[in-house]
N, C-alpha and C positions, 0 to 999 in steps of 0.2 A: 476536143478542139479540131475544129476543121483545118485542113492543110492550107499553107498559102495560096495555091492554085485555085482550090475550091472556094476559099474565102473571097478572093478576087472575082470569081466568077458568081458569087452570090450577090455581093453588094460593094461597091466602092467605098461607101460610107462605112461598112462593117470592116473592111480591110484596113482602112485608115485608122479607125478606132482601135483595132487590135494591135496594130504595129506602131502606133504613133510615139511611143516613148522609147522605141529601140535605140533611137539616136538623139539624144538630149535636146528637147526644144527644136528639133530639126525635121519636121514632118516632110520637108521636101525631099529627103532620101527615099521615104516610103512612096510618096507621090511619084517620083521619077521611076520607081520599080513596077507600078502597078499594071501598065499594058503588057510588059515583058512577061510578068508573073501570070497575068489572066490568060495569055496566049500559049503558055508552055507548062505542061504538067511536070517537067523537070523539076520545077520549083517547089513541088510537094516534098523533095528531098531537102531537109533543113540545111545541109551543108551547101547544097547548091544556091538555095534561097539566100544564105548568108553571104557566099560568095559573090553574088549579085549585088547586094547591097554594098558590101565592101568595095567593090569595083566602082560603084556610083560614087561613094566617097572619094576614093582615090583618083577618079577621073573628073571629079568636079573643079570648078575655078578655083583659084587661090582664095577669092573673096568668100565663097561659099565654104571652103574648108576652114578658114579663119573663123567665120561666123560659128560654125559647128564647134571647133575646139573652144572658142571663148563662151559658148553656151553651157559649158561644163562648170559645176560648182566647185569651190575649193575643199580639199579634204579636210575633214574635221573643221571646217570654217564656220562663219557666223551663220550662214544659211542652215547648215545641219544643226548648229546649236539652237536655232529658232524655229526648227522643224518646218523649213520652207524647201525642202528637196522634193524631187519627184518621188513616187513610191519605190521605183527601182532604185535610185540613189540611196534612198534611206535605208532599204534592205541590204544593199551592197556595202554600205559603210558600217551598218550594224554587224553584218557578218564578219568584218574584220575587226570588230571591237572598237571602232572609232566612236561609237555612242558612249563608251565608258572610260574616255581618257581622263586621266587626272588633271589637275590644273597645270602642272608642269608639261604634261604632254600636250596640252592645248596650246600652251606658250611655244612649245617646240614646233608644232604644226604652223602657228601663226607666223613664226620666224621664217620656217622654210617656204611657206606659201609666199610669203612677202619677198624673199630673196628671189624665189623661182619667177614670179610675176614681173619683178623689176627687171630681170635679165632677159626674159622671153616675151613679156606682154601677153601672157595667156596662163590660165591656171595649169598646174601640174595634173596630169591625168594618167591613171593607173587602174587597171581591171583589179580591183582589191579583193574581190570574191575569192576565198581560199588562202588569203594571206593574212598574216598577223600585223600588229602595229610595228614590231621591231623590223620585219621584213619591208614594210612599206617605207619606214623612215629610212633604212639603208638604201633602198632603191631612189628615194627622193634626193638624198644626198648625192648619191653617185651621178644621177642625171644633171645636177647643177653644173657638172663639168663638160656637158654637151654644147655643141654649136647650136645656133638658131635652127638651122636647117635639119641637123640630126634629131632635134628635140621636136619639131614640127612632124617629121616622119613618124618618130616614136609616138607622139600624141595620138596621131591618125590610126597608127597600129593598134594602141591600146583602145581607142574608141571602137574599132572593128572587133576587138576581142570582147569588149563590153557589150557590143551588139550581139554577138554569138552567145554570150552568157544569158542575155535576156531572151533571146529566142529559145533557148533551152528551158529557161523558166516558164515561158508562156506555155510550152508544150510538155513541161514537167518532166524533162529529161537529164 
């Protein structure tokens, strides 16, 4: 796989196609990074590339941040049960065992998703890769105690962690 800078210098379309799913249904993050990545070989370093993308997310307007947050699916939610997730989301939820939930676990996730969404008006977001259902449920329950601002900040942090994991998946690291 070509590095980000080389991809950007090869083709705008190829660059977008390669990275379009890093940030759930939010290609604007990748579009905003293009010129910077194209003009600087520093972004052949994946950590530097990720830092640039993370800063784009953190520096975005509140409206763009909220649209990014709201673009994420609910964990073990109806979209997952109907196989309507992006390939990355499907693999991430599967890696945490969320595709093998019992009916009781599905009910618990539905309850937690509902409580969380009711309180914050956006889905609970967690970089689930490398975690198990028990860890996810414990994190879910503890974060219900956060304020809106704390949780928005945490959601953006988790989204950026997910972005890094997806970059590593693309480059098989």
